[in-house]
NUSEVEX-912567 format. One record per residue (C-alpha): x, y, z. Coordinates in steps of 0.02 Angstrom, whole numbers, plus 50000, padded with zeros to 5 digits. Example, Ala and Ser with C-alpha at 12.3 -4.5 7.8 and 13.67 -1.06 7.14 Angstrom:
2
506154977550390/506844994750357/
END
This chain:
174
500504972450889/501564980150778/500924994050663/501104992250459/501475010750371/501075016550196/501905030650123/501475037649951/502725050049894/501635063849796/500235052649729/499295057749567/497765048749541/496555048149653/495575030249630/497155024349652/497345032249817/495495028349873/495955008749851/497465011349949/496255018750095/495275003650046/496534989850080/497265001850226/495425000450320/495094981950274/496934977950360/497574992350487/498814997550410/498995018250405/499065027350269/500435043950241/500235055650090/501645065350034/501285083749961/500965086949818/499515078049790/498935076749602/497155077349666/496085084049813/495585072049985/493735078449912/493875069449744/492405062449716/493575047249601/494585042849782/492845044249867/492115033049750/493555019249758/493675021849934/492085017849937/491235019950121/493055014050204/493645031850228/492825031750420/493975015350443/495585020450386/496945031350462/497665043650345/498895057750370/499425070550254/501265078350273/502195093350215/503565082950154/504505066050176/505635071950296/504435076750397/503575060150405/505255051750428/505375063250605/503925058750666/504595038950644/506395037750646/506975022550679/505705013150603/506224999250479/505835009150294/505954999050132/505695009349981/504685001949833/505515003349648/505814993749493/507514997649530/507804988249685/508944973249698/507934962749800/506174957649802/504754960149910/504714944950004/506834945450060/506334957150182/505744953850365/504164965150408/503734956850580/503964974550691/503384992850641/503894995250457/503495010150339/503375004850161/503815021050035/502975020049857/503415035749730/502205043349588/501345032349482/502255040149332/503845043649395/504145031149552/505335037749692/506515050749663/508195047349622/508915054849768/507955045249903/508525026149806/510285032949789/510175036949983/509585023050036/510085009449918/510064994250025/508084996650076/507554995649894/506544981649850/505664976349687/504124967449648/504594953249518/503654953549344/504154950349155/505634961249081/504614971048957/503404977149071/503804993749165/502744992649325/501114987749407/499674997549461/500185006949619/498785002049716/499254982749668/500844983849710/500324991849899/499144976949927/500474965849867/501544971549996/500404975350137/499744955750132/501714948650131/501794959850276/500274951850371/500624935250310/502374935650410/501264940850549/500144927450535/498714938750482/498684943450657/497114954750706/496204951450539/494634937350519/495494923750457/493814913350403/492554917450307/490494912150336/489264901150221/487744911950146/486674896450137/486924896849958/487324883149849/489294880249856/489624874749706/488924890549623/489784905849670/488664920549726/489224930749571/488734921149440/487194921549366/486564906049241/485334909649073/
END
């Protein structure tokens, strides 16, 4: 089974990191955080966003992106940016892959984008929109990679709870 690796370079918002940890726990992806971090790993907001999924997630903190790349020298790497020439659906994620995202306020460093222009992808959005939320962006791309792998290793069917199927469990009528 091939592995999906998610890298956040210098993430700033603990709630986003917590949400991404939850996504990793639910999908089996590995999360790599590159320092400096804009929060403590013990941050209460990150823990609240991650709920009880921390024990299910694999998270590694790296001193630099170069350190991470040395550990995974031949892995397919895609850099996500609003400046990407291709969309995220134009990539084949069927082998091991490293999906790289930048800071919430600035994105990926320009030097990295210039070094790997052919490996930059974007998530399409309206022209005047600046960007999507980081944790939403990660989820979109991770689930595209999983879709291409036929959701291998994931539970594909739910179970009925015995409630009326026409009334969703989150709807209360008064």
